[in-house]
N, C-alpha and C positions, 0 to 999 in steps of 0.2 A: 589894694582893696581886696578883701576876701571874696571868694566866689559864692554867690547867694545859694547856689545848689549844694555846695559843701556845708554851708551853715544849716540849711534845711536837713540835709542827710545826717549830720552830727546831732542836731536837735532831736530828730525823730528816733535816732539810735539811742540817745540817752533816755528819752521819755519811754521808749519801748522797753528798754532794759529795766527801768524802774517799775514799769507795769508788770513785767514778767517776774521780777523779784517779789513784788507784792502778791501776785497770784501764787507763787511758790509758797510764800508764807501762809496764804489762805488755804493751801492744801493741808496744812497741819494745825492751824489755829484759826479761831474766828476772827474775821476782819470787821472793822467798824463799817456801818452802813454807808458811810461816805464813799468807800472804795467800790462797793458793789451795787447798792441801790435797795430800796425797801422791798421790792418783790423777791429779790434773792435772799435777803435776810430773814424772810418769813419761811423759808424752806427749813427742812430738818437740819439739825446740828449747826444752827446759826447761819445756814445758807452757804457760806463759802466752802466749808468742807464738803457739803453735799454736791455743790457744783464742780469743785475742783478735784473731786475724787471719782467722777463719773468715768466710764470707759472712753468717752470722747476727750477727756482731759489728759490723755496720754497716747503716745505713739510707740507701739511695740513695748509697752510697759514703762517707758520713760515719760515723766510728766512734761507736758507741753511747755509749761512755765520754766522748767529746767532747760529745755532746748532753747527757749528764748533768752535766758540769762547767758547762754553760750553763744548764740547767734549774733546778738548785737555787738558784743565786744570783738568777736571774730570779724565781723563786717568792718568795724572801725579800724582794727589792726590791718586788715587787708587793704582798706582804702588808704591808710597812712603809709603802708609799706609799698604801695604801687602794684598790688596784685592785679592780674588781668581783669578788665571790666567784665568780660564774658563770664569769668568764674564768679565774681561778686553778684552778677545778675542771675546766674544759675542758682546759687544758694538762696538768693532773695526770692526767686521764683518758687522754690520749694516752700519757703515760709509764706509766701503769698497764697499759694494753693491751699495750705492749711488754714490760712485766714478765711478764704472763701468758704471752705467746708464748715469751719466752726462758726462763722458769722451766720451762715444759713441755719445751723442748728439753734443758735440764739434767737434768730427771728422766728423760726418754726415753733419753738417752745415758748415764745414770748418772754425771754429773759433779758433783763436790761443791765447786765453786769458792766459797770463803768470801767473797771480795770481791764476787762476783756476787750471792750470796744476801743479803749485807748491803745492797746497792743495791736489790734486789727487795723486801726487807723494809721498807726506808725508803720506797720508792714506795707500797707497800701502806698503810703507816701514814699517809703524807701524804694519799693519796686518801681513806682512811676518815675522817680528821679533817676534811677539807674537805667531805665528804659529810654528816657529822654537822652541821657548821656550816650547810650549805646547807638541811638539813631542819629545823633548829631555828627 
């Protein structure tokens, strides 16, 4: 029987990678309101471009969404290849710290970006699952 924690980890990774890919697309094209939400879409440039091109949408010039599209597969490969749990937890912690910062900005500015919140939820689930494994 498959380990329920593995199923949750893989599910969150797949969903998170999908959200990151959609956000990366939103950096260059307008996304449908379904992905972002009506308050975002009323911003300039269809919303998505205005949100995903802000200084907070990049780390040292690299789009956060691009980092996400690299992080989730890397996490999956590492998990499958048996990389040390402490390493997986460390890279997940970096992602989780970015999630805390960006979620605070969304809350502060009253933004309801669905794709952003999906990625943040996935990061939180992944970090929590790895912490549980590390402490077990």
